[in-house]
N, C-alpha and C positions, 0 to 999 in steps of 0.2 A: 236500849232504844230500838225501836222498831222502825223499819223503813216504810214509808207510805206505799200503798198498793199501786199507784200509778207509775212508780220508778221502774219496776221490772219491765212492764210492757213498753215504756218509753225507751229504755235501753235496748230492748229487743228490736224495736222499730228502727232505732238509730243504727244498730248493727246491720240490719237488712239494707237500709239506705246506703251505708258505707260499702257494703258488699256489692250492691248494685252499681255504685260509682266505680269500684275497682273492676267489675265486669265490663262496664262501658269503656273504661280506659284500656283494658286488655283487648276488647273487641276492636277499638280504634287503632291500637298498636298492631294488631293482627292484620287489619285491613291495610294499614300503611305499609306493613311488611310485605303483604302480597303485592301492593302497587309498586313498591320499591323493587321487589323481585321481578315483576313484569318489566319495569323500566330497565333493570340491570340486564335482563334477557334480551330486550330490544337493543340495548347498547352493545352487548356482546355480539349480537347478530350484525349490527352496523360496523363494529370494529373488524369482525371477520370479513365482511363484504369489502371494507376498505383495504384490508390486507390483501385480499384476492385482487382487487383493482390496482393496488399499488405495487404488487409483486413485479409485474412486467416493467413498470416505470423504474422501480429500484434496480432491477437487472439492467435496464437500458442506461441508467445513470452510472452504474458500476462499469459497464462496458465503455461508456463515453469517458469516464475518468481514467480507465486503463488506456484507451487510445489517446487521451489527452496527455498522459504521461509519456507514451511512446512518441507522440508528435513533439512534445517538449524536448525529449532526448534527441530526436532527429534535428530539431531546430537548433538546439545547442551545438550539435556537431557541425551543422552548416555554418552557424555564426563563427565558430572557432576556425573553420576552414577559410571563411572570408577574411577573418582577422589575420590569419597566417599569410594569405595571399597579399593582403594590404601591406603587411610588414615587409614582405619581399619586394613589392613594387616601390615602397617608400625607400628602402635601402638602395635599390637600383636607381631610382630618381636622384637620390643624394649623390651616389657615385657618379652618375652621368653629369649632374650639375657641376661637380668638382672637376670632372674631366673637361667639360666645356669651358669652365672658368680658366683652367690652365691653358687650354688652347687659345682662348681669347687673349690671355696675357702674352702668349707667344706671338700671336698675330699682331698685337699692339706693338711689341718689341720689333717685329719684322717691319711693320709700317713705319716706325720711327727710323729704322736703319734705311729703308727704301726712300723715305722722305728726305733724309739727310743726303743720301747718295744722289737723288734726283736734284736736290738743291745744288750740291757740289757740281754735278754734271752740267746743270743749266748755267752755273756761273762759269765753268770751264768753257762751255760752248760760246757763251756771250763774250768771254775774254778772247777766245780764238777768233770769233767773228770780228771783234774789234781790231784784233791784230791783223787779220786778213784785210780788213778795210784799210787799215793804216798801211799795210804792205802793198795793197793794190794801188792805193793812191801814190805811194812812193814809186812803184813800177810804172805807173802811168806818167809820172813826172820824168822818170828816166827815159821812157819811151818818147815822150815829147821832145826832150832834150836831144835825143839821138836822131829823131826824125827831123828836127829843125837844123841840126848840124849837117845833114846831107844836102840840103838845098843850097 
């Protein structure tokens, strides 16, 4: 069997069209690669610029973090010192309150003794005054009797 004469040129033309398609794809990939390369280069330049711009900021942040840790340490020391002083003051206040309470109990007992002594003394004075009045009235009677008897 023989192949018709048109098949050879048709296959050749098809192969040329396919080859041209592959060349177009390769050209578009190459152009896309170049564009991507340029974008990557711009991006690399931007990143380098950002690194240069951020380097002082990063250094400053690191310094602040270091000084923050130092300040935190100092603050912790001060807080511990304040807590120690507060504990001491609280202990002294509790001791002082106990002493005051003891003294108040002593003063209360003293007031009770003084009050009972004052009450007893007042009763004694009242009794003495009553007896003096009674004795004075008896003396005035005796004096009247004696004075009347002389007349």
